[in-house]
N, C-alpha and C positions, 0 to 999 in steps of 0.2 A: 130463709134453714133450709139445710139440705135436708135431699128426701133420703130414706134409706131404703135399699134394695136389697131386698133378703134373700140368698137363694140358697136352696135347702140341697143338701148332697147327701147322699147315701152309700153303703155300698151297692158295686153293681151301676154305678149312674154311668148315662154314657156321658162320655167327655165334652164332645162339642156341643150336647144341650147344655150344659152348664158354661161351658170356655168359652162359647162364642156370646151369647150374650150376657156374661161375665166381662168380655173385652169392648163389647159397645158401649155399655153403661159406664165402665170407669173410661175408655177412650174420649164418649160426651165432656165427662167431668173431668179430666184432663185439658180437654182445647177451650174448657169454660172456667178456667181459673183455676179448679177443683174445687169450686163453690155450691155445686150443682147436688151432685149424687154422695150417700156413702155407699159404697158396693159393698158388702159381706156376706160370708158363706155360715151356714152354721147345719147344726147334722144334731143327731137326738141325743146321743151323749158325746164327751170328751175324745181325743184320739183320734189315729188316722181312718182316714176310708180306703178303702181301694176300690178306685172307679174302674169302670169298664178295661180290659186290656191289659190292666195292672197298675194302671197308674195309682200314685196313692198323693193322696191331697189331705191338708190338716184344715178342718172348719174354722173358723173364726170364734164361734159362739156355738150353745149347745139351744137347746126348744127354752133349757131356763132361764138363761140370761140375752138369748138375742135379743137385742133393740125392736121396740114396735116397728114392722115396716109398713113404708106406704105402697111401695111394690114388693108382692109376694111372690116369688119364682117359684114355682116344682117342674124341674128336668122332667125327664124317663129314662129309661134303659129298663135294663133285664131287672132291676132292682126296686122297680115299682111294686111288684108280686108281692113281697112280703110285708110291706107299707100298707097294703088292703087288710090286714090282719092285726094293726096296732092300732088299738083304739085308744089311745092314750095322744097317739100321735095326728091321728083324723079329726081328735076334736081340738087338739093344737091350731092344727089347721084350720080350723070348721071356726073356731074363735078368732083368731089372726087375719082372718078374711074381713070379718064386718067390718073391722076397723081401716083395712088397709084400703088404698086409693085403688090400686090395679091389682090383679090377680092373674099372674099367664103363667100356664102350661106350656112345656115342650114334648111331642112324643108321646110318650105311655104315660109322661106326667099327669097326662087330660085322665087318667084313669083313676089316679086321685081324688080330683078335684069331684070328678062324680062321683067315687065313693062317699062323699062329703054331702052331696046334694047339691053341689054349682052350679052344676051345668043343665037342669031342668029349665026346658021351655028355651034353649039357646041354639043355636047354630055352631058347631065344632066338627072339629078333627082332630086327628092323632097320625101316628106312623101308619103308612098304610098297609103293612103286615095284620096291624093290631085294632081295627076298624069294628069288626066281631066283638072283640072286646070291648071295647070303648059302650058300640051299642048295647051290650046287653048288663051293661052296669049302667046307661044314663038312656035306660028305652024312653024317656019324654022329650030326652034331645033330639035336634034335627041333624043326623050326620053330613057332612058336606065338606069329601076328599078334592073335593074339585078347585081348591083356594088353598095356597101354604098356609092361610093364618086366617082367624076370624075375630073381629073386634064386635063385641057385646057390649063393651062400654066399660064395665068395669072387668071382665071378665076374658081372656081371650085365650085363647088355643091354638097350637101353633101343629105344624105337621110333623113329619120325624126331623131328626138332626139339625139337620144345616139350618131350617125352615125358621127353628129359633132366633138366626141371625135378621130373618127380614124382618119377623114380629117386632123385635127387640129397636129395629133402626123404625120401625111401625109407629110405635109405642114414642120415641126420643122424637121423631116427626109431630106425633098428635100434642105431646107435652111442649115441647121447645120450638118447635114451628119446623118447617121442612128443610130450611136452610142449615140446622143442626143437625138433622139427621144424615144433609147430605156430603157435610163436612165431615162428617163420621166416617161415613163410606167411604169417602174419597181418604182419608187419612189408614184407613184399612186396607184402603185398595181392597174394596168389592164391593162387585156392580150387582145394585138389588133388581133383584125382580117384581 
């Protein structure tokens, strides 16, 4: 059975935060005969999202009709700040995270996970310019910017922007084995750190 990788999109989302992991999971799926992942995007409401620097993207689903995620992915960007004041969205993420196998953030997506209480007691990271913001929202978490990502089992947080590629490839290795991650990185001509 294919696992659904649901990537959240919102205005002012950082492009590489979501596009890099989208590529990793999609390439892995393609290399494995398209029977591993259903990679999709979703937003709060239908319509076009204007990502950072003006890129326009049309998400596949909304929070009303998004398939149940096996992997729930929260990217970052300047647009995360308004999300912290959207109780209905935060509750949706809280509820979906209970049944998801993996919840992963990149960059300031960690602020959203912190706001819903998912980071307490965990070792976490975010973009280096936003460490104080994350510390304020998750005082019970251990902030560790020395690593590009932290794997706490169900919850993973990646540092800024390009770190999402490394974290996504780590998830591929963890779930499908190192050869699958290596094949994906080779196809993408990406040198893992």
